[in-house]
N, C-alpha and C positions, 0 to 999 in steps of 0.2 A: 503493502500497501504507497508505501513512504518512497519508494522507486518512483511510481506512477505519478506522486505529486511534486519530486523532483523533475521528471520531464518535465508535466507544465508548468510549471515555474523559466524550466530554462526552455521552453516553447515561447512565452507570453516574454522573457525579456528580449530572446531575441530578434521576437518580433512586435514589438509594444506599440510603433506607430498600428500595424494590420489591425491588433487586439481593440490600442482604442478607438479608433473609428469605425469597428463594427460594432463599439457601444455602444458609439453614439445614431451611428445608423437604427441600430436596435430600440433607443430611448425615442430615436422619435419616430419608430413607427408603430410602436403602442402608446407613443403619446395619439399616433392621430388612429390610433384602432379605440385606442379608449376612449376621444373625445366623441366618437362619432355616435349619433343619437337615433335611435331607430323613428322612420317619418319627419327625420328631418335632412335637407341637402345640406350640404356642407360641411365645413368643421370653424367651431368658434373659435379663431385664432387668440383673440381678444382675449379670451377668458383665459387664457397656456401661455401665451404671456403676460398677463399680470398674476396669474398662480406664480410663475416661473419666478418674476422681479421678487414676486415676495416673496419664499426660499430659498432667493439666493440672498436673500436682504436681512431676511434670520439668522443666515450664516453667515452674513459678513458680520454682523454685533453679534453673536452668538461667542463667537471666533474671537473677535477687536475687549470682548468682556472677558472671555481665557487667557488671552494676552497682556490687558493689564494682573487677571491674578497673580499669573506666572512667575511674570519678567521680575519683580521688587527678590521671590525667593529664588530665582534663578542668581540673578546679580551680584546675591546677599552669599550664597554659596560658593562662587563664580569669585570672586573675591578672597574668602576666607583660604581657599586653594591656592589658589595665586599668592595673597603672605606666605600661608605657611610653607610652600615652597622655596616662593625669595628667603623665609627666613631660614630654613636646611640652608641652604646653599648660603647664605649669608656664615651663618653656624660651622661650615664643614670646613668655609676659606678660611677664616679664624683660627679653626683646629692648627691648618698647618704652620 
């Protein structure tokens, strides 16, 4: 089972552009298929556009709030590790 998963991951890495293009085409096909309503001609592209815009705006808002929550923690951790490494190298240079 692991070998099959490894082969699948290797294939997707080698053919990433094709995989992404296939995913986009599949998503667009499904959107138009799900948007079709019985007895109604055509597709309401305005509603689809509004849904995409609203969804993407929600993703951006959530991402920004997540980054603003994680950034101070990450910077503090980086600063502590940086100072510890510099301090260790300073003490090592002083011991020589």
